[in-house]
PDB file of N, CA, C and O in Angstrom:
ATOM      1  N   MET A   1      -9.188  -0.709  11.712  1.00  0.00           N
ATOM      2  CA  MET A   1      -9.137  -0.860  10.127  1.00  0.00           C
ATOM      3  C   MET A   1      -9.114   0.638   9.856  1.00  0.00           C
ATOM      4  O   MET A   1     -10.023   1.260  10.406  1.00  0.00           O
ATOM      5  N   THR A   2      -8.494   1.150   9.323  1.00  0.00           N
ATOM      6  CA  THR A   2      -8.348   2.861   8.787  1.00  0.00           C
ATOM      7  C   THR A   2      -8.691   3.084   7.408  1.00  0.00           C
ATOM      8  O   THR A   2      -8.543   2.158   6.611  1.00  0.00           O
ATOM      9  N   ARG A   3      -9.034   3.956   7.112  1.00  0.00           N
ATOM     10  CA  ARG A   3      -9.807   4.396   5.708  1.00  0.00           C
ATOM     11  C   ARG A   3      -8.818   3.781   4.744  1.00  0.00           C
ATOM     12  O   ARG A   3      -9.188   3.076   3.805  1.00  0.00           O
ATOM     13  N   ALA A   4      -7.455   4.086   5.017  1.00  0.00           N
ATOM     14  CA  ALA A   4      -6.240   3.686   4.125  1.00  0.00           C
ATOM     15  C   ALA A   4      -5.826   2.139   4.190  1.00  0.00           C
ATOM     16  O   ALA A   4      -4.935   1.751   3.435  1.00  0.00           O
ATOM     17  N   GLN A   5      -6.331   1.412   4.907  1.00  0.00           N
ATOM     18  CA  GLN A   5      -6.157   0.008   5.022  1.00  0.00           C
ATOM     19  C   GLN A   5      -7.360  -0.879   4.285  1.00  0.00           C
ATOM     20  O   GLN A   5      -8.533  -0.632   4.565  1.00  0.00           O
ATOM     21  N   LEU A   6      -7.059  -1.787   3.453  1.00  0.00           N
ATOM     22  CA  LEU A   6      -7.795  -2.685   2.582  1.00  0.00           C
ATOM     23  C   LEU A   6      -8.384  -3.887   3.481  1.00  0.00           C
ATOM     24  O   LEU A   6      -7.557  -4.414   4.225  1.00  0.00           O
ATOM     25  N   ASN A   7      -9.733  -4.407   3.515  1.00  0.00           N
ATOM     26  CA  ASN A   7     -10.025  -5.565   4.014  1.00  0.00           C
ATOM     27  C   ASN A   7      -9.800  -6.718   3.126  1.00  0.00           C
ATOM     28  O   ASN A   7      -9.703  -6.379   1.946  1.00  0.00           O
ATOM     29  N   ASP A   8      -9.678  -8.100   3.368  1.00  0.00           N
ATOM     30  CA  ASP A   8      -9.483  -9.070   2.660  1.00  0.00           C
ATOM     31  C   ASP A   8      -9.893  -9.126   1.501  1.00  0.00           C
ATOM     32  O   ASP A   8      -9.128  -9.475   0.601  1.00  0.00           O
ATOM     33  N   SER A   9     -11.199  -8.794   1.258  1.00  0.00           N
ATOM     34  CA  SER A   9     -11.878  -9.379  -0.084  1.00  0.00           C
ATOM     35  C   SER A   9     -11.349  -8.271  -0.907  1.00  0.00           C
ATOM     36  O   SER A   9     -11.168  -8.548  -2.092  1.00  0.00           O
ATOM     37  N   GLU A  10     -11.003  -6.815  -0.435  1.00  0.00           N
ATOM     38  CA  GLU A  10     -10.690  -5.932  -1.212  1.00  0.00           C
ATOM     39  C   GLU A  10      -9.107  -6.229  -1.929  1.00  0.00           C
ATOM     40  O   GLU A  10      -8.831  -6.033  -3.113  1.00  0.00           O
ATOM     41  N   TRP A  11      -8.274  -6.696  -0.979  1.00  0.00           N
ATOM     42  CA  TRP A  11      -6.904  -7.142  -1.534  1.00  0.00           C
ATOM     43  C   TRP A  11      -6.978  -8.475  -2.429  1.00  0.00           C
ATOM     44  O   TRP A  11      -6.247  -8.703  -3.393  1.00  0.00           O
ATOM     45  N   GLU A  12      -7.925  -9.258  -1.971  1.00  0.00           N
ATOM     46  CA  GLU A  12      -8.000 -10.263  -3.084  1.00  0.00           C
ATOM     47  C   GLU A  12      -8.212  -9.998  -4.418  1.00  0.00           C
ATOM     48  O   GLU A  12      -7.653 -10.654  -5.297  1.00  0.00           O
ATOM     49  N   PHE A  13      -9.096  -8.944  -4.683  1.00  0.00           N
ATOM     50  CA  PHE A  13      -9.354  -8.191  -5.994  1.00  0.00           C
ATOM     51  C   PHE A  13      -8.115  -7.590  -6.577  1.00  0.00           C
ATOM     52  O   PHE A  13      -7.586  -7.858  -7.656  1.00  0.00           O
ATOM     53  N   ILE A  14      -7.780  -6.801  -5.742  1.00  0.00           N
ATOM     54  CA  ILE A  14      -6.405  -5.940  -6.412  1.00  0.00           C
ATOM     55  C   ILE A  14      -4.958  -6.666  -6.315  1.00  0.00           C
ATOM     56  O   ILE A  14      -4.026  -6.439  -7.086  1.00  0.00           O
ATOM     57  N   GLY A  15      -4.941  -7.331  -5.525  1.00  0.00           N
ATOM     58  CA  GLY A  15      -3.434  -8.063  -5.362  1.00  0.00           C
ATOM     59  C   GLY A  15      -3.052  -8.314  -6.561  1.00  0.00           C
ATOM     60  O   GLY A  15      -2.036  -7.825  -7.056  1.00  0.00           O
ATOM     61  N   PRO A  16      -3.979  -9.253  -7.259  1.00  0.00           N
ATOM     62  CA  PRO A  16      -3.201  -9.907  -8.592  1.00  0.00           C
ATOM     63  C   PRO A  16      -2.941  -8.856  -9.814  1.00  0.00           C
ATOM     64  O   PRO A  16      -2.426  -9.297 -10.841  1.00  0.00           O
ATOM     65  N   PHE A  17      -3.240  -7.662  -9.735  1.00  0.00           N
ATOM     66  CA  PHE A  17      -2.816  -6.550 -10.683  1.00  0.00           C
ATOM     67  C   PHE A  17      -1.536  -5.809 -10.448  1.00  0.00           C
ATOM     68  O   PHE A  17      -0.950  -5.100 -11.267  1.00  0.00           O
ATOM     69  N   LEU A  18      -1.115  -6.123  -8.977  1.00  0.00           N
ATOM     70  CA  LEU A  18      -0.272  -5.087  -8.883  1.00  0.00           C
ATOM     71  C   LEU A  18       1.371  -6.047  -9.640  1.00  0.00           C
ATOM     72  O   LEU A  18       1.556  -7.248  -9.837  1.00  0.00           O
ATOM     73  N   PRO A  19       2.229  -4.891  -9.867  1.00  0.00           N
ATOM     74  CA  PRO A  19       3.375  -5.553 -10.403  1.00  0.00           C
ATOM     75  C   PRO A  19       4.376  -6.249  -9.184  1.00  0.00           C
ATOM     76  O   PRO A  19       4.642  -5.619  -8.161  1.00  0.00           O
ATOM     77  N   VAL A  20       4.856  -7.545  -9.424  1.00  0.00           N
ATOM     78  CA  VAL A  20       5.923  -7.985  -8.574  1.00  0.00           C
ATOM     79  C   VAL A  20       6.813  -8.437  -9.274  1.00  0.00           C
ATOM     80  O   VAL A  20       6.407  -9.400  -9.925  1.00  0.00           O
ATOM     81  N   GLY A  21       8.036  -8.148  -9.482  1.00  0.00           N
ATOM     82  CA  GLY A  21       8.904  -8.551 -10.273  1.00  0.00           C
ATOM     83  C   GLY A  21      10.500  -8.088  -9.765  1.00  0.00           C
ATOM     84  O   GLY A  21      10.895  -7.681  -8.672  1.00  0.00           O
ATOM     85  N   ARG A  22      11.119  -8.304 -10.872  1.00  0.00           N
ATOM     86  CA  ARG A  22      12.661  -7.903 -10.672  1.00  0.00           C
ATOM     87  C   ARG A  22      12.993  -6.567  -9.952  1.00  0.00           C
ATOM     88  O   ARG A  22      13.785  -6.456  -9.016  1.00  0.00           O
ATOM     89  N   PHE A  23      12.207  -5.480 -10.574  1.00  0.00           N
ATOM     90  CA  PHE A  23      12.196  -4.292 -10.341  1.00  0.00           C
ATOM     91  C   PHE A  23      10.851  -3.693  -9.353  1.00  0.00           C
ATOM     92  O   PHE A  23      10.756  -2.518  -8.999  1.00  0.00           O
ATOM     93  N   GLY A  24      10.192  -4.420  -9.124  1.00  0.00           N
ATOM     94  CA  GLY A  24       8.855  -4.180  -8.380  1.00  0.00           C
ATOM     95  C   GLY A  24       8.868  -4.333  -6.961  1.00  0.00           C
ATOM     96  O   GLY A  24       9.945  -4.716  -6.505  1.00  0.00           O
ATOM     97  N   PRO A  25       8.047  -4.154  -6.238  1.00  0.00           N
ATOM     98  CA  PRO A  25       8.069  -4.052  -4.666  1.00  0.00           C
ATOM     99  C   PRO A  25       8.255  -5.502  -4.333  1.00  0.00           C
ATOM    100  O   PRO A  25       8.107  -6.429  -5.129  1.00  0.00           O
ATOM    101  N   CYS A  26       8.664  -5.616  -2.820  1.00  0.00           N
ATOM    102  CA  CYS A  26       8.778  -6.511  -2.157  1.00  0.00           C
ATOM    103  C   CYS A  26       7.438  -7.286  -2.133  1.00  0.00           C
ATOM    104  O   CYS A  26       6.420  -6.727  -1.724  1.00  0.00           O
ATOM    105  N   PRO A  27       7.428  -8.744  -2.627  1.00  0.00           N
ATOM    106  CA  PRO A  27       6.024  -9.533  -2.271  1.00  0.00           C
ATOM    107  C   PRO A  27       5.424  -9.442  -1.003  1.00  0.00           C
ATOM    108  O   PRO A  27       4.269  -9.163  -0.683  1.00  0.00           O
ATOM    109  N   GLU A  28       6.541  -9.765  -0.255  1.00  0.00           N
ATOM    110  CA  GLU A  28       5.897  -9.993   1.480  1.00  0.00           C
ATOM    111  C   GLU A  28       5.406  -8.556   2.092  1.00  0.00           C
ATOM    112  O   GLU A  28       4.867  -8.584   3.199  1.00  0.00           O
ATOM    113  N   ARG A  29       5.575  -7.242   1.390  1.00  0.00           N
ATOM    114  CA  ARG A  29       5.141  -6.084   1.904  1.00  0.00           C
ATOM    115  C   ARG A  29       4.519  -5.347   0.745  1.00  0.00           C
ATOM    116  O   ARG A  29       4.627  -4.121   0.717  1.00  0.00           O
ATOM    117  N   LEU A  30       3.901  -5.961  -0.180  1.00  0.00           N
ATOM    118  CA  LEU A  30       3.152  -5.476  -1.144  1.00  0.00           C
ATOM    119  C   LEU A  30       1.811  -4.793  -0.726  1.00  0.00           C
ATOM    120  O   LEU A  30       1.363  -3.822  -1.336  1.00  0.00           O
ATOM    121  N   ARG A  31       1.277  -5.288   0.217  1.00  0.00           N
ATOM    122  CA  ARG A  31       0.059  -4.888   0.529  1.00  0.00           C
ATOM    123  C   ARG A  31       0.087  -3.632   1.644  1.00  0.00           C
ATOM    124  O   ARG A  31      -0.897  -2.911   1.805  1.00  0.00           O
ATOM    125  N   GLU A  32       1.240  -3.474   2.334  1.00  0.00           N
ATOM    126  CA  GLU A  32       1.582  -2.620   3.131  1.00  0.00           C
ATOM    127  C   GLU A  32       1.845  -1.320   2.220  1.00  0.00           C
ATOM    128  O   GLU A  32       1.240  -0.253   2.327  1.00  0.00           O
ATOM    129  N   GLN A  33       2.798  -1.600   1.366  1.00  0.00           N
ATOM    130  CA  GLN A  33       3.435  -0.615   0.346  1.00  0.00           C
ATOM    131  C   GLN A  33       2.050   0.023  -0.355  1.00  0.00           C
ATOM    132  O   GLN A  33       1.907   1.238  -0.491  1.00  0.00           O
ATOM    133  N   PHE A  34       1.204  -0.809  -0.714  1.00  0.00           N
ATOM    134  CA  PHE A  34      -0.036  -0.134  -1.495  1.00  0.00           C
ATOM    135  C   PHE A  34      -0.969   0.590  -0.628  1.00  0.00           C
ATOM    136  O   PHE A  34      -1.389   1.626  -1.143  1.00  0.00           O
ATOM    137  N   GLU A  35      -1.460   0.300   0.682  1.00  0.00           N
ATOM    138  CA  GLU A  35      -1.926   0.940   1.691  1.00  0.00           C
ATOM    139  C   GLU A  35      -1.314   2.331   1.974  1.00  0.00           C
ATOM    140  O   GLU A  35      -1.988   3.318   2.270  1.00  0.00           O
ATOM    141  N   GLY A  36      -0.078   2.312   1.864  1.00  0.00           N
ATOM    142  CA  GLY A  36       0.632   3.629   1.891  1.00  0.00           C
ATOM    143  C   GLY A  36       0.339   4.380   1.086  1.00  0.00           C
ATOM    144  O   GLY A  36      -0.019   5.509   1.422  1.00  0.00           O
ATOM    145  N   VAL A  37       0.392   3.997  -0.260  1.00  0.00           N
ATOM    146  CA  VAL A  37       0.328   4.967  -1.311  1.00  0.00           C
ATOM    147  C   VAL A  37      -1.376   5.564  -1.347  1.00  0.00           C
ATOM    148  O   VAL A  37      -1.632   6.699  -1.748  1.00  0.00           O
ATOM    149  N   ILE A  38      -2.357   4.681  -0.901  1.00  0.00           N
ATOM    150  CA  ILE A  38      -3.726   4.910  -0.600  1.00  0.00           C
ATOM    151  C   ILE A  38      -3.573   5.777   0.186  1.00  0.00           C
ATOM    152  O   ILE A  38      -3.949   6.882  -0.204  1.00  0.00           O
ATOM    153  N   TRP A  39      -3.019   5.703   1.503  1.00  0.00           N
ATOM    154  CA  TRP A  39      -2.852   6.624   2.616  1.00  0.00           C
ATOM    155  C   TRP A  39      -2.490   8.301   2.093  1.00  0.00           C
ATOM    156  O   TRP A  39      -3.138   9.283   2.453  1.00  0.00           O
ATOM    157  N   ARG A  40      -1.116   8.324   1.025  1.00  0.00           N
ATOM    158  CA  ARG A  40      -0.751   9.548   0.636  1.00  0.00           C
ATOM    159  C   ARG A  40      -1.677   9.899  -0.110  1.00  0.00           C
ATOM    160  O   ARG A  40      -2.098  10.995   0.261  1.00  0.00           O
ATOM    161  N   PHE A  41      -2.263   9.474  -1.073  1.00  0.00           N
ATOM    162  CA  PHE A  41      -3.515  10.208  -2.015  1.00  0.00           C
ATOM    163  C   PHE A  41      -4.467  10.574  -1.471  1.00  0.00           C
ATOM    164  O   PHE A  41      -5.099  11.521  -1.937  1.00  0.00           O
ATOM    165  N   ARG A  42      -4.954   9.793  -0.052  1.00  0.00           N
ATOM    166  CA  ARG A  42      -6.437  10.326   0.555  1.00  0.00           C
ATOM    167  C   ARG A  42      -6.153  11.658   1.048  1.00  0.00           C
ATOM    168  O   ARG A  42      -6.918  12.619   0.975  1.00  0.00           O
ATOM    169  N   THR A  43      -4.813  11.638   1.633  1.00  0.00           N
ATOM    170  CA  THR A  43      -4.494  12.712   2.718  1.00  0.00           C
ATOM    171  C   THR A  43      -4.044  14.157   2.178  1.00  0.00           C
ATOM    172  O   THR A  43      -4.153  15.284   2.659  1.00  0.00           O
ATOM    173  N   GLY A  44      -3.400  13.579   0.774  1.00  0.00           N
ATOM    174  CA  GLY A  44      -2.898  14.780   0.098  1.00  0.00           C
ATOM    175  C   GLY A  44      -1.260  15.194   0.988  1.00  0.00           C
ATOM    176  O   GLY A  44      -0.748  16.278   0.706  1.00  0.00           O
ATOM    177  N   SER A  45      -0.793  14.591   1.666  1.00  0.00           N
ATOM    178  CA  SER A  45       0.246  14.653   2.386  1.00  0.00           C
ATOM    179  C   SER A  45       1.763  14.610   1.693  1.00  0.00           C
ATOM    180  O   SER A  45       1.784  13.974   0.639  1.00  0.00           O
ATOM    181  N   GLN A  46       2.753  15.056   2.021  1.00  0.00           N
ATOM    182  CA  GLN A  46       3.772  14.445   1.336  1.00  0.00           C
ATOM    183  C   GLN A  46       4.302  13.253   1.684  1.00  0.00           C
ATOM    184  O   GLN A  46       3.886  12.634   2.663  1.00  0.00           O
ATOM    185  N   TRP A  47       5.458  12.734   0.767  1.00  0.00           N
ATOM    186  CA  TRP A  47       5.605  11.001   1.114  1.00  0.00           C
ATOM    187  C   TRP A  47       6.535  11.423   2.571  1.00  0.00           C
ATOM    188  O   TRP A  47       6.350  10.659   3.518  1.00  0.00           O
ATOM    189  N   ARG A  48       7.236  12.255   2.732  1.00  0.00           N
ATOM    190  CA  ARG A  48       8.180  12.433   3.959  1.00  0.00           C
ATOM    191  C   ARG A  48       7.351  12.236   5.279  1.00  0.00           C
ATOM    192  O   ARG A  48       7.867  11.774   6.297  1.00  0.00           O
ATOM    193  N   GLY A  49       5.829  12.677   5.185  1.00  0.00           N
ATOM    194  CA  GLY A  49       4.882  12.643   6.237  1.00  0.00           C
ATOM    195  C   GLY A  49       4.209  11.554   6.526  1.00  0.00           C
ATOM    196  O   GLY A  49       3.373  11.458   7.424  1.00  0.00           O
ATOM    197  N   MET A  50       4.659  10.440   5.545  1.00  0.00           N
ATOM    198  CA  MET A  50       3.880   8.912   5.879  1.00  0.00           C
ATOM    199  C   MET A  50       4.227   8.449   7.302  1.00  0.00           C
ATOM    200  O   MET A  50       5.279   8.672   7.901  1.00  0.00           O
ATOM    201  N   PRO A  51       3.214   7.801   7.714  1.00  0.00           N
ATOM    202  CA  PRO A  51       3.576   7.306   9.132  1.00  0.00           C
ATOM    203  C   PRO A  51       4.382   5.929   8.771  1.00  0.00           C
ATOM    204  O   PRO A  51       4.174   5.288   7.741  1.00  0.00           O
ATOM    205  N   GLU A  52       5.361   5.563   9.806  1.00  0.00           N
ATOM    206  CA  GLU A  52       6.254   4.355   9.744  1.00  0.00           C
ATOM    207  C   GLU A  52       5.501   3.165   9.567  1.00  0.00           C
ATOM    208  O   GLU A  52       6.126   2.270   8.999  1.00  0.00           O
ATOM    209  N   ARG A  53       4.256   2.887   9.916  1.00  0.00           N
ATOM    210  CA  ARG A  53       3.600   1.766   9.753  1.00  0.00           C
ATOM    211  C   ARG A  53       3.787   1.303   8.282  1.00  0.00           C
ATOM    212  O   ARG A  53       4.004   0.108   8.079  1.00  0.00           O
ATOM    213  N   PHE A  54       3.712   2.223   7.189  1.00  0.00           N
ATOM    214  CA  PHE A  54       3.742   1.783   5.882  1.00  0.00           C
ATOM    215  C   PHE A  54       5.015   1.553   5.383  1.00  0.00           C
ATOM    216  O   PHE A  54       5.152   1.451   4.164  1.00  0.00           O
ATOM    217  N   GLY A  55       6.087   1.442   6.218  1.00  0.00           N
ATOM    218  CA  GLY A  55       7.551   0.913   5.771  1.00  0.00           C
ATOM    219  C   GLY A  55       8.135   2.514   5.055  1.00  0.00           C
ATOM    220  O   GLY A  55       7.547   3.573   4.834  1.00  0.00           O
ATOM    221  N   ALA A  56       9.357   2.124   4.875  1.00  0.00           N
ATOM    222  CA  ALA A  56      10.281   3.199   4.333  1.00  0.00           C
ATOM    223  C   ALA A  56       9.746   3.685   2.503  1.00  0.00           C
ATOM    224  O   ALA A  56      10.374   4.544   1.884  1.00  0.00           O
TER     225      ALA A  56
END
């Protein structure tokens, strides 16, 4: 697990607060997408520098 990844207890706490809807993120990839946002803000990198493991 990297610093950008959430453990299961953290995800259980945060997950219900994230929007999933008609225009929101895909529910099956929501955790992956959220971890990508965490990675982006922790590193200060540009979006185009994001590793592929977080999806498009």
